[in-house]
Residue frames relative to the residue before (quaternion, step in Angstrom):
aa qw qx qy qz dx dy dz
M 1.0000 0.0000 0.0000 0.0000 0.00 0.00 0.00
Y 0.1093 -0.7686 0.6266 0.0681 3.57 -0.92 0.99
S 0.3589 -0.7284 0.5669 0.1388 3.41 -1.52 0.55
F 0.0497 -0.7812 0.6207 0.0440 3.54 -1.05 0.73
Q 0.3429 -0.7618 0.5309 0.1423 3.62 -0.86 1.08
S 0.0737 -0.8162 0.5729 -0.0113 3.55 -0.14 1.32
P 0.6413 -0.5083 0.3660 0.4431 3.72 -1.06 0.25
F 0.7812 0.3892 -0.1948 0.4476 3.66 1.12 -0.47
G 0.7372 -0.2688 0.1117 0.6098 3.53 1.30 0.16
V 0.6369 -0.4980 0.4099 0.4222 3.62 -1.39 0.01
I 0.2201 -0.6920 0.6815 0.0909 3.50 -1.38 0.86
D 0.1254 -0.7830 0.6077 0.0431 3.45 -0.66 1.15
Y 0.0118 0.8419 -0.5368 0.0535 3.73 -0.81 0.87
D 0.3047 -0.7485 0.5675 0.1578 3.35 -1.08 0.84
W 0.0052 -0.7973 0.5912 -0.1219 3.38 -0.47 1.47
H 0.3476 0.7079 -0.5580 0.2582 3.60 -0.45 1.14
E 0.8122 0.1421 -0.2207 0.5210 3.50 -1.38 0.70
G 0.7493 -0.5165 0.2213 0.3505 3.43 0.78 1.19
M 0.7561 0.3389 -0.1847 0.5285 3.57 1.31 0.38
C 0.4711 -0.6640 0.5136 0.2709 3.54 -1.14 0.53
H 0.1529 -0.8423 0.5154 0.0401 3.51 -0.57 1.09
Q 0.7923 -0.0864 0.0384 0.6028 3.66 1.22 -0.40
L 0.0726 -0.7253 0.6693 0.1443 3.56 -1.18 0.47
T 0.1480 -0.7659 0.6226 0.0614 3.46 -1.29 0.70
L 0.2252 -0.7895 0.5523 0.1447 3.72 -0.56 1.01
Q 0.2040 -0.7995 0.5628 0.0498 3.51 -0.97 1.06
Q 0.5619 -0.6254 0.4367 0.3200 3.60 -1.11 0.44
S 0.6569 0.5739 -0.3082 0.3797 3.60 1.09 -0.96
L 0.2994 -0.7482 0.5628 0.1838 3.39 -1.27 0.47
M 0.2315 0.8085 -0.5122 0.1742 3.60 1.16 0.66
N 0.5008 -0.6451 0.5015 0.2856 3.53 -1.08 0.68
H 0.0176 0.7762 -0.6297 0.0253 3.54 -0.94 1.02
A 0.5690 -0.5779 0.4700 0.3483 3.52 -1.17 0.71
Q 0.3878 -0.7289 0.5275 0.2004 3.58 -0.95 1.02
H 0.2618 -0.7739 0.5501 0.1730 3.58 -0.88 0.75
D 0.3655 -0.7136 0.5583 0.2133 3.50 -1.16 0.32
D 0.3502 0.6638 -0.5616 0.3483 3.45 0.16 1.52
P 0.7145 -0.4598 0.2998 0.4338 3.61 -1.22 0.27
V 0.6735 0.4933 -0.3493 0.4256 3.64 0.85 -0.69
S 0.6154 0.5481 -0.3043 0.4778 3.62 1.08 -0.87
R 0.6871 0.4858 -0.2982 0.4505 3.57 1.01 -0.82
W 0.6254 0.5332 -0.3055 0.4808 3.40 1.10 -0.80
L 0.6715 0.4889 -0.3100 0.4626 3.65 0.82 -0.88
T 0.6496 0.5272 -0.3251 0.4408 3.60 0.98 -0.86
A 0.6505 0.5317 -0.2808 0.4641 3.44 1.17 -0.83
Y 0.6154 0.5788 -0.2809 0.4554 3.46 1.11 -0.93
F 0.7480 0.4099 -0.1862 0.4876 3.50 0.80 -1.14
A 0.6294 0.4529 -0.3460 0.5282 3.58 1.36 0.03
G 0.5603 -0.6242 0.3960 0.3738 3.60 1.32 0.10
K 0.5833 0.5824 -0.3332 0.4577 3.49 1.20 0.34
S 0.3057 -0.7666 0.5286 0.1985 3.65 -1.07 0.28
L 0.0740 -0.7138 0.6949 0.0460 3.62 -1.23 0.56
P 0.6103 -0.5009 0.4602 0.4060 3.46 -1.29 0.32
L 0.6117 -0.5687 0.4022 0.3749 3.64 -1.04 0.63
P 0.4024 -0.6306 0.5522 0.3680 3.65 -0.91 0.45
V 0.6581 -0.4799 0.4058 0.4148 3.51 -1.46 0.33
L 0.0998 -0.8136 0.5715 0.0384 3.59 -0.78 1.12
A 0.5853 -0.5445 0.4383 0.4109 3.50 -1.17 0.61
S 0.5853 -0.5847 0.4432 0.3452 3.66 -1.12 0.68
S 0.5162 -0.6227 0.4835 0.3347 3.42 -1.13 0.59
K 0.6228 -0.6101 0.3881 0.2987 3.54 -1.13 0.67
T 0.7792 0.1636 0.0014 0.6051 3.51 0.96 -1.17
D 0.6674 -0.4559 0.4288 0.4036 3.52 -1.48 0.14
F 0.6397 0.5287 -0.3018 0.4691 3.51 0.94 -1.07
Q 0.6524 0.4905 -0.3409 0.4664 3.65 0.68 -0.91
G 0.6334 0.5330 -0.3374 0.4481 3.67 0.91 -0.76
K 0.6695 0.5220 -0.2581 0.4611 3.52 1.04 -1.03
L 0.6039 0.5819 -0.2871 0.4629 3.45 1.28 -0.93
R 0.6590 0.5431 -0.2648 0.4479 3.37 1.01 -1.04
C 0.6524 0.4820 -0.3025 0.5005 3.55 0.93 -0.83
G 0.6694 0.4235 -0.3657 0.4888 3.67 0.80 -0.68
L 0.6497 0.5148 -0.3898 0.4012 3.68 0.65 -0.49
C 0.7079 0.4836 -0.2670 0.4401 3.51 1.00 -1.08
A 0.5955 0.5697 -0.3527 0.4432 3.52 1.33 -0.19
I 0.5262 0.5601 -0.4161 0.4861 3.59 1.36 -0.26
Q 0.3798 -0.7252 0.5271 0.2281 3.55 -0.73 1.12
Y 0.6653 -0.4519 0.4789 0.3519 3.44 -1.57 0.37
G 0.8171 0.2045 -0.1876 0.5052 3.48 -0.70 1.18
E 0.6554 0.4484 -0.3242 0.5141 3.63 1.18 -0.04
V 0.2332 -0.7516 0.6062 0.1151 3.34 -1.49 0.25
K 0.1179 -0.7561 0.6325 0.1198 3.64 -1.19 0.35
T 0.4470 -0.6512 0.5174 0.3294 3.50 -1.13 0.50
Y 0.6772 -0.4699 0.4066 0.3940 3.54 -1.41 0.25
G 0.6734 0.5259 -0.2636 0.4477 3.44 1.08 -0.95
T 0.6247 0.5490 -0.3110 0.4601 3.59 1.06 -0.85
L 0.6947 0.5055 -0.2348 0.4546 3.39 0.80 -1.37
A 0.6149 0.5432 -0.3283 0.4681 3.59 1.02 -1.10
K 0.7012 0.4596 -0.3200 0.4412 3.71 0.64 -1.02
E 0.6299 0.5197 -0.3505 0.4586 3.65 0.98 -0.81
L 0.7603 0.3768 -0.2068 0.4870 3.70 0.93 -0.72
N 0.4144 -0.7542 0.4239 0.2825 3.51 1.39 0.14
T 0.5979 0.5011 -0.4222 0.4617 3.53 0.79 1.11
A 0.6026 -0.5674 0.4213 0.3707 3.52 -1.26 0.19
P 0.6075 -0.6293 0.3598 0.3247 3.56 -1.08 0.83
R 0.5899 0.5426 -0.3656 0.4732 3.57 1.22 -0.73
A 0.6850 0.5133 -0.2810 0.4339 3.63 0.85 -0.86
L 0.6551 0.4973 -0.2910 0.4888 3.40 1.20 -0.73
G 0.6031 0.5565 -0.3383 0.4606 3.53 1.15 -0.60
Q 0.6341 0.5435 -0.2913 0.4665 3.53 1.03 -0.85
A 0.6335 0.4994 -0.2926 0.5135 3.59 1.07 -0.99
L 0.7068 0.4462 -0.3336 0.4359 3.66 0.63 -0.80
G 0.5750 0.5865 -0.3446 0.4546 3.63 1.21 -0.39
A 0.7086 0.4217 -0.2222 0.5203 3.47 1.22 -0.67
N 0.3912 0.7168 -0.5096 0.2711 3.67 1.18 -0.01
P 0.3469 -0.7693 0.5194 0.1347 3.63 -0.67 1.23
L 0.7884 0.3346 -0.1382 0.4973 3.62 1.31 -0.37
P 0.0564 0.8492 -0.5250 0.0109 3.48 0.84 1.01
I 0.7355 0.3011 -0.3815 0.4720 3.55 -1.29 0.85
I 0.6763 0.4352 -0.2996 0.5133 3.55 0.77 -0.89
I 0.7207 0.1929 -0.1157 0.6557 3.51 1.00 -0.92
P 0.2256 -0.8902 0.3716 0.1364 3.49 0.22 1.29
C 0.0178 -0.8536 0.5205 0.0072 3.60 0.33 1.19
H 0.4642 0.6828 -0.3895 0.4083 3.45 1.57 -0.31
R 0.6995 0.4997 -0.3004 0.4133 3.66 1.04 -0.60
V 0.6215 0.4732 -0.4037 0.4763 3.59 1.26 0.35
V 0.1396 -0.8241 0.5461 -0.0569 3.42 -0.79 1.37
A 0.5759 -0.5578 0.4733 0.3649 3.59 -1.27 0.36
A 0.6653 -0.5097 0.3712 0.3997 3.62 -1.14 0.30
N 0.8404 0.1591 -0.0746 0.5127 3.53 1.07 -0.79
D 0.7787 0.1729 -0.1891 0.5728 3.48 1.26 0.31
L 0.7273 -0.3939 0.2966 0.4774 3.61 -1.19 -0.40
G 0.3815 -0.6862 0.5359 0.3105 3.68 1.04 -0.48
G 0.6471 -0.5408 0.3646 0.3947 3.54 -1.17 -0.53
F 0.1083 -0.7450 0.6545 0.0697 3.57 -1.24 0.05
H 0.5243 -0.6822 0.4162 0.2940 3.55 -0.75 1.15
Y 0.7735 0.3560 -0.2114 0.4799 3.62 1.03 -0.86
G 0.7212 -0.4710 0.2244 0.4558 3.58 1.30 0.42
L 0.5847 -0.6516 0.3638 0.3182 3.54 -0.98 0.57
A 0.5652 0.5939 -0.3820 0.4265 3.44 1.36 -0.53
W 0.5709 0.5626 -0.3378 0.4934 3.73 1.19 -0.72
K 0.6824 0.5267 -0.2712 0.4283 3.45 0.65 -1.33
K 0.7174 0.4019 -0.2968 0.4854 3.60 0.60 -1.18
A 0.6197 0.5510 -0.3851 0.4050 3.73 0.78 -0.69
L 0.6882 0.4912 -0.2978 0.4432 3.47 0.89 -1.01
L 0.6700 0.4920 -0.2918 0.4732 3.58 0.93 -0.98
D 0.6378 0.4810 -0.3356 0.4993 3.71 0.89 -0.67
F 0.6535 0.4969 -0.3506 0.4508 3.59 0.87 -0.68
E 0.6540 0.5185 -0.2899 0.4684 3.60 0.97 -0.84
A 0.6827 0.5387 -0.3036 0.3892 3.47 1.07 -0.78
R 0.5530 0.6431 -0.3626 0.3862 3.55 1.34 -0.58
């Protein structure tokens, strides 16, 4: 497990066998040594407002998760979609979509934070402070 210091907290990630398997967003702002691997380089670019190709990611476990990843990655930096809109595009129910988003093992890289409720932020597995910080950051 590696750690990356973001402006909003520590991001721990599992990088092995040449791919990223999972990211976990922490609330702490402890300093961690930065690593030189594709995930760290991608996160550095993201928080600098730049883009790099995605690092190699572990395969999604189901066809629906793969479809969801494609739908999420199609939401552009700084934009949002509602659960209802994305659910309609993916031909699923908004509640099922919300549950799948909550199980996203690669937040930020697979940008589940860009999906919001019709009248508010909706939920986010790592807390609304992270979601709001990421959306505000991307809106700048």
